[in-house]
C-alpha positions as CSV (number, residue, x, y, z in Angstrom):
1,X,-5.9,7.5,6.5
2,X,-7.9,6.7,3.3
3,X,-9.9,4.0,5.1
4,X,-10.7,6.4,8.0
5,X,-12.1,9.0,5.7
6,X,-14.1,6.5,3.7
7,X,-15.8,5.3,7.1
8,X,-16.7,8.7,7.9
9,X,-18.2,9.3,4.6
10,X,-20.2,6.2,5.0
11,X,-21.4,7.2,8.4
12,X,-22.4,10.5,6.8
13,X,-24.1,8.6,4.1
14,X,-26.1,6.5,6.7
15,X,-27.2,9.6,8.6
16,X,-28.5,11.3,5.2
17,X,-30.3,7.9,4.8
18,X,-32.2,8.4,7.9
19,X,-33.0,12.0,7.2
20,X,-36.7,12.7,6.7
21,X,-37.7,13.2,2.7
22,X,-38.3,16.9,3.2
23,X,-34.6,17.6,4.1
24,X,-33.3,15.2,1.5
25,X,-33.6,17.8,-1.3
26,X,-31.3,20.2,0.5
27,X,-28.8,17.2,0.9
28,X,-28.7,15.8,-2.7
29,X,-26.1,18.1,-3.9
30,X,-23.8,17.1,-0.9
31,X,-24.7,13.2,-1.7
32,X,-23.7,13.5,-4.9
33,X,-20.2,15.1,-4.1
34,X,-19.7,12.6,-1.2
35,X,-20.3,9.7,-3.7
36,X,-17.8,11.3,-6.2
37,X,-15.2,11.7,-3.4
38,X,-15.7,8.1,-2.2
39,X,-15.1,6.8,-5.6
40,X,-12.0,9.1,-6.0
41,X,-10.9,7.8,-2.8
42,X,-11.2,4.0,-3.6
43,X,-9.5,4.6,-7.0
44,X,-6.4,6.2,-5.1
45,X,-6.4,3.4,-2.8
46,X,-6.2,0.9,-5.7
47,X,-3.5,2.8,-7.5
48,X,-1.5,2.9,-4.3
49,X,-1.7,-0.8,-3.5
50,X,-1.0,-1.5,-7.0
51,X,2.4,0.6,-6.8
52,X,3.1,-1.4,-3.6
53,X,2.8,-4.7,-5.4
54,X,4.7,-3.5,-8.4
55,X,7.7,-2.4,-6.3
56,X,7.7,-5.2,-3.8
57,X,10.1,-7.4,-5.6
58,X,12.8,-4.6,-6.6
59,X,16.0,-4.6,-4.9
60,X,15.8,-2.1,-1.9
61,X,19.6,-1.1,-2.4
62,X,19.9,-0.5,-6.2
63,X,16.1,0.1,-7.0
64,X,17.1,-1.7,-10.5
65,X,17.2,-5.3,-10.2
66,X,14.6,-7.8,-9.1
67,X,15.1,-9.4,-5.5
68,X,16.9,-12.8,-5.8
69,X,18.5,-13.3,-2.5
70,X,16.8,-14.5,0.9
71,X,19.2,-13.1,3.7
72,X,20.0,-15.3,6.8
73,X,19.5,-15.4,9.7
74,X,16.6,-12.6,9.3
75,X,15.0,-14.4,6.0
76,X,14.5,-10.8,4.4
77,X,14.0,-11.0,0.8
78,X,15.1,-7.7,-0.5
79,X,18.1,-7.7,-2.4
80,X,19.4,-8.8,-5.8
81,X,22.2,-11.0,-6.2
82,X,25.0,-8.6,-6.4
83,X,23.6,-6.1,-3.8
84,X,23.5,-9.0,-1.4
85,X,26.9,-10.0,-2.0
86,X,28.2,-6.3,-1.6
87,X,26.1,-5.8,1.8
88,X,27.1,-7.3,5.2
89,X,23.9,-6.0,6.9
90,X,20.3,-6.4,5.9
91,X,18.9,-3.1,4.8
92,X,15.7,-3.8,6.5
93,X,16.7,-4.8,10.0
94,X,20.4,-4.3,10.1
95,X,21.1,-7.9,11.0
96,X,24.4,-9.1,10.1
97,X,24.2,-11.5,7.1
98,X,25.4,-14.9,7.7
99,X,24.6,-16.4,4.5
100,X,22.3,-16.0,1.5
101,X,19.9,-18.3,-0.5
102,X,19.6,-17.4,-4.0
103,X,16.2,-17.7,-5.9
104,X,16.1,-18.9,-9.4
105,X,13.9,-16.0,-11.5
């Protein structure tokens, strides 16, 4: 969604760049607002991507401990050791857990 909006803003910016100089003075406030909005959207996207990275190694059941178990046969790495032992199905794909490989962190 953010990238689609950013693309439309870039297209509008290109359109303005092709506008004759006499029309540019009318468009300048819009250009300033568009640049500010694009910067704001880039910052939001960076924050969102940062949050995804920060939460990617947290147990998907308890949301407290770090992930430490790869579930087999699906190979999802999404649970801490205690939750992996308590669960019989993968919380991502609902496949029955046949075995676990524990990571050392």
